[in-house]
Every structure is written in C-alpha cells, then in structure tokens.
N, C-alpha and C positions, 0 to 999 in steps of 0.2 A: 245344150251337156250336164249333164251334172256330175259332182263329184266323182261317183265311181269310174261313171266311162272318160273323166278325163287321167283318173291313175292307169286306167286300160291304156288310154293314147301312150300317157309318158313311159308305161312302162311296155311298152308291145314289145320292142325289140327285144329286149332282154330273157320277157316270157318265154321268147318264140326261139332264140339263140340258147338258154341257159338247161341246164341239166338238171332242174329242181320236179321233180314229179311227183306228185297229189292223184289221190286217186279216193273216192266214198267207197269203201269198204262195205260198210255199213248205215244207213240211214231209215228212218219212218218215211211211207210215201207220202206224205201231209204234214210235214212238222207245222205250217205256217196255222193250219187248222185247228191243231192240234192245243195249242196256243191258249187261241178263243178259247176252243170247248171249253177250255180247263179253265179261262177266266168264267164265262160265263155258268156252267157248275154251280163257284161263289158266290151268287147270288139267284140260283134256280132253286123253283117251288117243286119242279117236276122230279124232280131227282139229277142225275148225271147226263151233263152236254154229251152228246157224240160229235166227235170232226163231220161227219156223214150231216148230221141236221143243219148244220151252220150255214150251209150249199143249197139247199132244199132250192128255194127259190129269190126274184129278188130281193125282199122286205132283206132275207136270213141277211145277203149277203152283205149290207146294207149297214147291215146291226155291227156286222163282221169287223167289217173296216173300220164303224167307226170303236168298237172297241180298240182295234187295233192298236190303231192311233191315241187317244185318248191313253189306253197306260203305257205307251212307248214316251208319250209327252209326260205323264206322270212318275216316272220311272218303276211305275207296277209290274216288275216285268217276272217274278217269278215263273210267269206261266211260262214264260223260254226257256225256264230248265228242262222242260218237261225231254222235249224232240233233243237224241245225242245222235253225234256225226264220228267215225270211226273211218277216220283216216288214213292209210298207208299213205308216208311221207319219206320217198328218200331223196341222195344228191344235195343236202344241206349240212353244213356245219353244223359240229356239233358246239362250237362256240354260240350258235342259235337256239338249239336244244335249251343250251342253259342259260342266256340270257332273257329269252324271250316266253318257251316254251311251257319251262320248268320255273318260271318264277315264280306262280302266282298257285291256290290250291286248289283249280277249278276244272281238272284236268284226272288223265290218266296215260303214261304211255308205257310201249314196253320198247324199251330203243335196246338195238344190239349192242352184247357187254364189249367191250374195249379189255378184258380184265381176260376174256375166254374166248374169244377173238379174233386173231392176226389183222391186225391190217396188214393189206396184198395190193399192189402195183395194178389193176383192174383198171388203168387209166382213164379213173373218175375218182382217185380215193379222197379229192380234199375238194373246198369251194374256197374261193377265193374273190376281194370284190375287185372289180376290174383295174381299181387303180392298183392293182398289186397281179395284173393282168400282164408279165415280161420275163423274156428267157430267164433273169438273173434266181426271179421270186418261181420260177419252176427247179430250177437246177438247185434252189437252196433245200426243197421239196421232198428231191428226188434223195439229197443228201440228206435230209432228214430220216427218211423212209430208211437206207442203208445201215442211216447208226441203229438206226431201230433195232434192224436183223439183228447190228453185230454185238449189242448191244443181249439182246437173248443168248445168241450159240455165247460170250463170254461168262453168261446170270447159272445156266443149267448145272454145272456142275457143280459149282455151288448151296442152288436150289438144290441139287439131287444131297448132296450131304443132311443139310438141312431137315426135308423131304422126310428121311429118315430116319433124323434122328429123332423126330417126332412118332413119324407111325414106323416101331421096330418092327414088329412085324409083318411086311412090307419088303422089308428090303431085302428077306429069303426070293422075291421073284422080281428083281428089279427093275424088266423090261416091260413089266404088266403095267409100271406106273407111268413110265415117259410123255403121256398124255397129259398127265397132271401136272407132273414138271416143266411140260415146256408149257402150261398157259401160268402159270406163277410166275417165271420167268418171264413170261407177255404181261403181266398183271403191273410189276416190277418197269418196265423196256419200254410202259406205255407214256412214262412220264416224261419224256421226250420228244415225244411226238405234238405239231405245233395244234393250237387247240381250231383250225381248219380245217382239220382230217377230219373225214363225209360220216355220213351215218344214215341208220335208214332205222324205222319207226314206224308201229300202231299208234297213232296220238286220238286222242277218243274226249272232244268237248263237248258242250250243249252249245243251243241256238245263241244262249244269254253269251257266254262267252265269245262264240263268233265276234256277234256283236261290239263284242268289246274290244275284241284284238284292231275291227277295223276302226272302229275311235282312235286307239292308239297304234295306227296307221304311219301318223307319221313322228310320233315319241321316238320314236329307237333309229339310230341316222344307215342301221343297214339297210342297203336293195335289199338283201337277200331276205330281210324279213318282208317287206314290200310285195317282191312278186309270192313270197310263199301266200301270203294272207289274199292275194288275186287270186291267186289257181286256187287257192280254197274254195272263196266263196265262188268262182265262174265252178266249180262242181256241186255247189249247192246252187245255184240256178237250173240246173239241169233238172233237178226236183222243183221244187220252190223257189219259183221269181218273186213271188208275193214275199217271200220272207226278206228278198234280195233286197225286195225297192224298199226297205225299212231304215234301213239298214240307215246310221247317221252322220253326218258328211264330218268328218275324223277331226282329229286338236291338234291346233297347231301346234309346229313343231318346237321343243323347248330351246329358251334363251342357252347359249353357246361361252363358253368365255377364251381367254386366248389359248394355245397349244403351251407356253410359254407358263403361262398364270396356274394351268390345270398340271404341269408336269414340278410346279416348284409349291402347289396344294398337297400334291400326290408324295413326293418327301418328305413333309412337316408330320403329312397324316399318319404316313403310314410307318415312319420313326418312333412318334409317340403313340399306336396303338402296339407298336412291338415291344417298347419298356413293358407299357404296364401290364402286356403278358407273362413278361420274366422267364421268357425261356418256354413257357408252359404252353399248348395246343388250346387249351378254353381254360376260363378263370366266371368265375360266375361274379357276375353286377344285381344281381337281384335276385331276391326271393321273396316267396307269403312269410308277415308279420302279425298274420293275423288268426292263424292253422287255432288253434284255443280254442277262439271264439265264432269261426265256423262250422268246428265237430260241435261246439255245443247247443248252436241252434239247430243240427237234428238229430235228437234224442232216441229217436226212434230206431238207427242204426248201433250195432254192437261196438266199433270201432273207438276207443277210448282218446287216440291219440295219431297225429297222419304215419308216423310208420307204422305202423299195426294196420291200415288202410292199404299198404304195398303188401302184406305180406297171403302168397297164392296157397298156403297152407288152410289160411282162411277165407279164399274167396278162389278157388280153383280159375274160375273165368281170366284169370290175370296170369294163367299159364296156355292154356287154352291155344292151340295152332291160330284157329279161327280168330283166339279174342275179337268176342262179342260184349266186352265190355259197355260199347257205347248204348246198348240194350238195359244194361245192369244198374239199379239205382243207388245203389253204395260203389261203389266201382265210380259212377261219377261226383263224386267227392271229390275224387281227385282233379278233379276241372277246375275245379273254385283256388287249388295251387298253383301259384304261375313262380316258373322263373324264367330267371336273362339272362343266358351265356354272352359272351368275348367270344371269340372262334376265328381259328388261322389254320387255316387245314389247306392243299393242292387243288389249283380247277379237276386233275382227275376226283380227290376223293369225294369232294365239292357238288359233283358231276350225281356221287351215286346217292350221297345226303340229302342230293334234295327227292330222295321218295318219298323222304320225312312228311308229306304236305299237311301235316295238323299240327309243323311245329315253322312259325313265321320268322325269319329269316331277312332284315335288311340289307340282301346282298349287292354290291355297288355296280356303276358299269365299269367297265371294266379299265375303260381308254383313264377312268378319272381316277386312276389306283396307276399309271405309268409311270415310273421316272426315269426308265431307258438303262437304267443299269440291273445287273446283277440278279436277278431278284426270285429264286427260288425253293422247294424241300426238295429232301432229298430223302428217298426212301431207307427207311433202317437197313434192308439186305444190302446196298449199299457201302452203308456205315460201318457195317462189320465185316466188309471186304477192302481194305486200296487199292486193289486193282480196279474194282467197281468202281472203286468214290472218283478215280482219281480220273479214269474216262469217261464218268461220265460229270465232273467235273469242266472238262475242259469243254464237255460239248456246249456244256451251260450259260461261257463264255464266249467261245464261238460263235452262240444260236444271240443271246445279248448284244455282242460283239454287232451283228448282223444285223435289228433292228434297232439298235443305234448309229446307223453310215448311212443307211435308210432315211433315215427325219431328219439327220442333218443335210442329205439330199433334196427333202422337201417330201415325200412321204408321209400323208397325214396320221395322227393316231388313231381314228375310226378304221382306217385300212391295216395299220400294224398292227392292231388290237387282234389281229385274223396268226400272227406270229408266233404269236406267244405264247411256250410252249403248256404242257398238262401239268409242270410244274408248277409251276405262278400259284401262289398264295391266292388264296383268297380271306380277304378281312372282311367278317362283316358280326351281327348280333343277330344273338337266335334267343327266343321267347315261345313260349309253351307252358302246355297247364303238364302237371305232374305225369297227369294219365300219359298223355304223348311219348314223354321223356319217357320213361318206362316200358313205352311200346320200343322205343329208341335202343333204348340201353338193353335190353331183350336181344334184342335180332343183331347190334351192333357188340356187343359181348362176346361174341361166339370168334372163337378163333378164325373163325371163316370168311369173318366179317375182312375186310377191305383194312390193314393194317392201321391208316391214320387214323378212320373213325373209330375203331377200334380201342387205339390209345387216347384221340379225342374223347372221350366218350369215359374210359375211366380215369381224365381230368374232372370232368362230372360228377363221377361220385366222389369222387376223393375231394372236392368241391362240398359237392349240397352233406356229404360226412361230418363236414364243420357247423353247420347249420344240427342239423337235425342226423344225431350218431347215429341212432338206429337204426337210421333208413335205408345202410346198407347194406346192410343182412337181409335183406329181404329181395335184393336188384340184382340181376345177374339174367346171364345166356339162358336160352330156355334147361338143360339138362341139370340148371340148376334149381332152378323154381319148381319142377315141375315133382321135387320130394319123391312120393314114394309112382306115381306115377309110370308105367311102361308103354312101348321103350324107354330112358330119357332123355337120350339125342334122338329127337324126331329128325335127325338131318338123313338117315338109314344108311344109304356106299359116301359119305359127305362126311360121317363123322369126324372130325377131325383128329384123332385120335387119343386123344388125351383125358382122361376121365377126369375132367375138371370139378367135377360135382365132391372131389377129394380131394386135391391138388390142389385151387383153387384158381380162377379166371385169374385175377388181381398179380396175382404173382410172377407166373410166363413174362420169360422174356422175350417177348416176338420181335424177330426179322423178317417171318413171313406173312 
C-alpha cells in the first residue's frame, strides 16, 4: 500500500462523515500531458509539442514517463504550473483558510465576505476538531452566535449616526440605506465570532501547488487540513490519475514542544513584540538604503529620486484600476526598493490583508502565540461608544475564560486555537517591494477599506515619510492619486461620501 492509500485509509471515517465538500469547477482535461508537452517544447527543434503528441505511440508514452520522473526528481517543476484547478470548497473553518490556504502566494481565492454577509445558524456554520466535539463547546458556539447578533442590534443606532455624519445627503432618505448600515454593524460584530466559523470559497491553484499541499500534509496539525488536501487529490484523480501517481511522500511532522513551554514563550514574545510597537499597529524595521545607487544605474529613465517614481501624474499606470505596472519597465524600478514592517492587527483584519499576496508576511502558527489570557483587538467603533465597548469587553473576558478553563481540563492548544475570536491579534513581519506596498496603500487608504488595515496603512506611510519625506505626497486612495481622471472615485455607488482629495485622507478620524 502506497503513502497516499495509507492516508486515505487513516482518515476514511472522518472523510465520509465530515462536512468538508470539495468539487472541481474547472480544470484542463489533460494536466499531466500538458506538463510533459511543455517540458519537451523547451528542447524541441520542430516547434511546439502538444499534449496529444506525447501519447501517439508506446515510444512517445515511455519518453513522457521518463520526462515526468526526471523533472520531478530534479525539481524542474515550472512545467507543472501550466495546469490550474478551480475548486469549490465549503464546510471548512476560516482558521484553515487563513493558516493554510492563504499563507502562500501561489493561489487565488474568492471567499464569502464576513464583513457583508451575515453569519447564520444553518446547522453547519462552524467547523471544530473532533477533540472539541462535545455539548459544552457546541453550546459555547451557539452563545457566540447569539452575542454576535446582539452586538449587531446594539451597534445599529451608533453606526447609523456615524454613517449619516459621513453621507450627509443620504440622511434625507434613511430607509434606503438600512442594508448598508446593517453591513457596517456586521463588519465589527464579527470580531467576537470564533475563527472556527465556517466559510465557502473558490480556490484556484496549479498542479505544482497541489504537489506542495500534499508534501506539507503532516506539517500542519489540523485534521481538517489533511481531509481538505486528500479530498482535493481525490477530485483531481478523476481527471488525471497519472498526475496523482507522481505525488511525493509527505514530509514528516515538525518536532513539537511542551504546551507549558509554548505558553511561556508566547508570553515573552508577545510582550516584547507589543513593547517594540509602542502602541502603533505598524512600525518600519527595514528600508532601502541604496536608493540613489539603484536609480543612477538606470540612466535611461526620467525619475531622479525614489519619490518621483511614485508620482502617478508622471506615470498614470500607477492609478489605473487594472494596475498593469508589472509590465512597465519604469514602474518596475520600484521593485528594487524593499521595506519591512512589524505589524499587529486582528485575525479578522489580517484575513483580508492576506489578499496582498505579493507581500511576504511571516505569520506564525497561532497556537505558538497563545497565552490563554485575554488578548484581543477592539474596533474603533466600540472604543468610541462605552456601552458597546463594555459589552464587547465582557464577552472577551468570558470567551478567554472559557478557553483557559478548557485547557486546565486537558484540552490541547491545537484544538483550542479554533475557539480564538476573530479579534485575536496576529503579530508578524511583512516585507515587500515599494510597488507592492504602493498597491496595498492605494486600496487600503480608501475610507471604504477595513478600519484596522486603513489605520495600519497610515502608520506605514508615516513611518516611510521619516525616511523619504517627499514620497507620502504621492501615496493615497484612488481618488487622491487619479488627479484629473474622471471620475475621481472609481467606486461608483460605493463612494465613501467624503471628497478626501480635498480634505485629506490622513486627517479622518475613522470609527467605521
């Protein structure tokens, strides 16, 4: 019995009874042959080799098998990136999506919004490991959902006042905008939901990424991850058993430390991390120190300094909604300037920030950051309104108290991580090029952006301004950098209501 069959046998019962649903929505009919044909094309003197060419006769088939084995063994795997699989995924936790599916850059996902789609009790609204499959935990999940609903109800009057303070003209017809107000209330109330809350999504990966998923099968402790990957492979096997047959044996699990040591290290590391941030959400820890040297090495381009490269008046591609700058030689100079920021935002906010896949974030295993003490981010909306702040704070104390009691009774950290609230902070470092950060800042300094990511981006810009004082003048939301383009705001009906190109986006005291 091979390693794949052994893993299917090991998890057979859970795979049959669990709620994780995987389906291939779209895929090439011959992914294995595409990889071989592209490899042969690299050395072809007779033009492009097509997938159908490699199965014409026994000799061609034997050659194809030899190429597949040799390229896999040698790690020459770019040919495996041509074939992509579009999966529909449901019944998984948001924790899994954050920790596993969106941790790496080689994917594309469209996940149901927790900002704008209300979480409802449909009988299958969360995913828990088997260790937590007990009445007390299911009761706690129900209590969480009820508190989420109550927080939405309590928030609506506060959100409504703030909404119409911003959108003054809309106040004349308040009933028309009640859905928008409801969504804003849901956006903050989601902070109290556990990260075990379920989700569904489209997830697109290449053949090569699927190989990597299986290789990492044992590197993540969640059984949920193993079931997801095995079900994805089972779907691909229906199309290409040849491709599945070349899956490498999974890597062994990482060595583990005692839970007492994990908690001790987390307390020390979190304290040190927070102290160095000094109350900010973001702090620059590294920046390019050879800017003039890099620019002087490219005399063919007009820009004479780093700041001018960010000027969208000189390079309108920077403000184009398609953002085709990766094809522009001049804009690509910005890829030579790399920044690193130390960052602390909630799990909820970071789940959105992960969409900026060109920015490498060294996010930790959440288990390794757990101290079992109350540790959470409070949205600005609640900080501005004491009754909401108090309700939220009491729930968080109750929430973490439950987690601590469960641990004392013997529940593992690997299981308890699923009960952490969306408000739980993610502490990490993020590194990327100036071009990648420019794109992030353009989208996340819009007043429609999630409040925490907005505030974190403002910290980024303020930090960068200390090193490159003139650069901040060229950074901002689309309406600021689009200059004379019409319309100034490309959001249409989602226009925030404030002409920030006149008033300034950095001066707004956002609580929504």
